N, C-alpha and C positions, 0 to 999 in steps of 0.2 A: 515544411515537414514537421511532423510531431509524432503523434501516437502511431506505432507500427503494428504491434500485435501483443497478445497476453496469453498466459497459460495457467492452469491450476493442476496440482497433484495432491494426493491424500494417502495416508496410511497410518501405521502404528509402529514402524521401526524406530531405531535410535538414530537413524541417519536420514532426515528429511531431504526431499529433493523435488525439483520442479523442472520440466522440460523448457529448453531455451525456445522462446517464441520464434515463429517463422520469420525468415528475412533478416535475421540479426546480421549486422554489418559493423565494421570498424567505425568507432566514434559514437555508436549508439549508447544510450543510457539505459541501464537495467535497474529497475526497483523491484526488490524481493521482500516479501512479507511472510511471516510464519505465525500460526496460532497453535500452540501446543498445550494439551490438557494435563499439564504437570507443572506446578509453580516452582518445583525444584530445579527444572531445567535452566541451563544458561548457555548462552551462545558466546563462546570465548573466541578471540581472534584466530587461534589455531584451528578452529572448527569451520571457518568460512570457506566457501568455494573460492577457488583462485581469483584474486583481483577485487574481491568484495570488501567494502567498508561498512561498519555499523553506523547507521544513523541514530537508532534509539532502541531501547529494550525496556520492558516493564512487566510486572506481575499484577494480576487482578486476584483479589481475595474473595470474590463472590463464591467461587467453587474451586479456585486454584489453577490459574491459567497463565502461561508465559507467552507474551507477544514480542515479536522482533521485526525490524524493518532496516534494510541496508540497500547499498547501491554499488554499481560497477560501471565504469567507462570501458566499453569493449575495444580491445586492441586488434581484433580480427573478427572474422565471421564465426562466432561461436556456434557450436552444435552439441546435440546430446542432451545433457541435463546439468543443472547446477545442483551439486550434491554436497551436503554438509557432513562434517565429521560427527562422531557419536556425541549425541546431546543428552544421553541418559534415557532411562525408561520413559516412554510416552504411551498413554492410553490411546489417543487419536491426535493426528496433526493435519493441517491443511497448510500447503506452501503455494504461493502464487507469485508470478513474475510479470511485469508489465514493461514494455520496451518503447523507447522514444528515439526518433532520429532527428538530425539537423538541429541539435541543441548546442549550447555554448561548449566549445572545445577544451576549455580549461576550468571554468567555474563549476563547483560541485553542486549537487542538489542541497537544498536546505530543508530541514524538517521543523515542524512546529514543536512547542512544548507538549509533551505527552499529556493526554486527556484520559483520566481513569474514573469510571463510575461504578460503584458496587451496589447501587440501589436495586432492589427487587421490583420488577414490573411484570406485566402480563403480555401485552401486545402493542404494536405500533409505537414502540419507544424510540425517542430521539436518540441518535448517536452523534454527538457534537465534537467536532475536532477543534482545537485552538487554531487561530489564524496565523498568517505570515505576511510579510510585506512583498508584493510582487512587483516586478518590472514589466513594462509593456511588452506582451508577447510571450511571457513565461507560460508554462503548462503547470497544472496542479493535479496532485493525486490525493484522494480521499482514501484512507485505510481504515476499515471498520473490522475490529477483532473482538467479537462478543465472547462472553463467558456464561454458560447456562448450567443450572444446578440440576436439571431433569434431563433424562436421556432423550435425544432426539427432539428436544424442544424448539430448536432453532428452525425458523420458517422463512428465512430469506431477508435480504437487505434491500432497501430502496434507496438509490443515490440521492445526494443533495440536488436541488434545482439547478439546471443548466449543466449537470455532470452526466457523463455517459458511463454506465456500468460496464467494466471490462471483465470482471470475474466475480462469481458468487457461489460459495460451496458450503454445504452443511453436512457434517457427519454426526454420529451419535453425541460426541462430546466435544467437537472442534468445528468452528465456523469462522469464515473469513470472506471479506468482500473488498474489492478495490474499484473506484470509479475515477474518471479523469475529466478535466476541462482544459481545452487548448486555447493557447493565445489570449490570455486574459489581459485586462487593462492594468495599468500601474496603480499601486496603491495598497493600503492595508486591506486584506480580505475579510476581516472580522471572523468570528466563529463560523464554522460550515457544518451544517446538520443534514444528515440523512436519517434513516430509521432502520430498525431491525425488529422483525416480528417473531414473537415466541408464543408458544402454546400452553405454557405453564408458568407458575411463579418461580422466580429465582433467576435473575438476569443482571449481568453487569457488562461493561465493555471497556476496551482501550481503543483509543483512536488517534490518528495523526493526519496532518496535512502536509504533503511534501511538494516543495517547489522545484521545478525543473527549469533551470535559467535558460533564457532565450539566447540564440546565437548572437555573437557580438555585433554583427551587422543588422540585426533585427530578424525577426522570425515570422514565417507563415503569413497569415492574414494581418499580423501587426503592420507589415509594410504597406499593405493596402489601406489599412485604417489611417496611417500616417499621411498617405498621399491624399486621401479624401479630406482630411482635416486641413491640409495645406492649401487646398483649392476651394475651401468654403468661403 
């Protein structure tokens, strides 16, 4: 078991929220990311939905964007929405959640070093997250949080090779995408690149790679892979 479901919500209120993905159950791992069009915003611990822990937060100076990613281990079948406290005035925001089942019962997700690029580009621009060191059977999540300087210039993300796009949303001033890869092999991932298309100059991004630890006894297709290797 691994990827379960994902959701996206967007708006311009001071309290971003996202619907809990379908099928949420006790022990699941939820990864939530936010892209907010205001570099003055800050996600303080008191603002987090119940049970969530911050993995990383950063600002992009291309146009002034705050990006945040965090996680929660569900203690029950969550329902409704994950709603943040007041984060301050926001022109636009996108909030996304991706849910995994059957992962490690105690080890937390691990986030890469934050990657930030403020270079102005036009189209087909690589979005490169720093790598992590995976264990056999881990899942990975690529988080692409662009910053555009022209209204409605975002034209969508393309996930990295071998990754499946879970969510991709574009507003006038906020854009966000998440993609996942299940049951990877052990070792250093190296940098992981997808891309984000824009229709006008003025583009930067914040990106992360999040490792979701495999269950203690092995996970998903990892077990099958180990059996095949044993019988070769």
